[in-house]
Residue, then its C-alpha position, 0 to 999 in steps of 0.5 A: m388230192h388234187c391239184s389246180q394250180f390257177l396263175r398265170l402260165s401253164l406248160l410243159p415241153g415234151l418231155f417224157c422219160a420211163v426208167l426201167a424198173a419192176d413198176s411201169i409208168s406211163p406218158v404224161y398225157v395233156s388235155l383240156g377239159p373243163n374247171p373242176f370248180g363249178s362245172p357240171n361236167y367234170a365229173a363226166y369229164t373225169a370218166n373220159a379221161q380215165a377210160a382214155v389214159l388207161a387205153g393209151g391216150g386216145n381221143i374219147g368225142d370232140f373237145n370242140a363240141s363238148p366239155t365231157a370230151y378227152n383230146t389229148i394235145t400238145n399245144a394250147s393259147i392262153p384263151d384255152m387255159l383261162v378261168d373265171g368263177n364269176f360268169a360262164n365262160w369257155r376257151g376265152v368266150a364270155n357267155p358261150a352257147p351250149p353246151f358250153d353255157t354252165e361252164l366256168g373257164t377251161v383248164a389243162f390237165f396232165s394225166v398218168v397210169i402208174t402200175g405196180n410190179g405185183t399184187n397190190n403193192l403200190s400206194l398213193s402215197q409214194i407218188t410225187f411230182t415235180q412241175g416248171d416252166t420256160d417263161l422269161v418275163a416271170p422265170n419258172y413262174f409255176g415252179n417259183p414260190a416267189y409268184g405263188g408256186t411250188p417246184g413240187g410236192s407229193y401225194a402223200s397227204s392225199t386220198y383216193s378220190s374220184d380222179h385219184v383212182g386205184v385199182l386193185a388186182d381183182g379190178t375194184l376201184i379205190t375212190s377214198g381213203a388214205a394215201t398208204q392203201m396198196v392197190d395195183k395200179i393208180i390212174l391221176t387225171s386231176f392235175s390242172l393248171a390254168f391262168d385266173a381272169s377273176f382279179y382284172p378289172d371289169a367283167g365278162q368279155q372285157q375282163i377276160d380280153e384284159a386278162v389274155a392281152d396281159l397274158n400275151t406278154l408272156g410270149t410262148f412258153a412251156v410247162n413242165v410237168c412229171f410224175q414219179d414213182a419215188a419207190a420204183s425210181l420211175n419218172s414221166c413227163g409231159s409238157l404243153n407249148v402255150a402260145p400268145t393269142p392276138e386280142p384287143g385291148t390295154f396291157v392292164l397288168i405287167a409281169p413284175v405284179f403277175a404275184a399279187f394275182a397268183l392264186i393257186y386251187w386244189r380240188r380237194t386235200r390242200v398239201a404242199s403239192l400240186g397234184 
């Protein structure tokens, strides 16, 4: 299952905790990447993300030069987390120059690696998540059902996939099949959050500018995402700080109507979670 939540906010305060247990869980690594919905570079980004988080969160390439690069971050701006499926755009710029000219926006990804304590004794079905944010204008927007968000969920109804990868003890990669299949290790790189600008009036750069101007009213906030290995009582959290960006334009929306424009996207199976 893949969960991409494209709402009006996203961030998580730099929180990481791991409870000692037989299994182990990595820190939650945060990065910017291409929109999973329609990006021709998503698969290449995912491959780099998996290699990077397995190596401890190091960088692969330069995200400022290529949409396939993987760079860990702790801070982002509103345009860094903006998508619009109506035209090419990248980090708040409409019709960007190559190699970004085929992209449909950027999102924040939260990735984690969970390792079992024995031979193939871990399954995707036992992984859960929680998430929320510190925004005060639309309180806990991503985690609040009133705004179309969810406070948490489970991968139990999901399946293994190219961005929910299981690894067997002999190194075989599991990229399909039921979440109950036992594996040695799980690599999750698909959990993503972004703002969707497509509901705003006008088109192109003007539509993006309208969305950014409105979202700037949120001020600075953080979104928290935590993954849990329920069977081993393990928990690991990550955070991203999101700040407003000066942008011309009129506030076309106000916080009380954010809910009308909330949209949750999931790349694969829709479930009662967002992983």
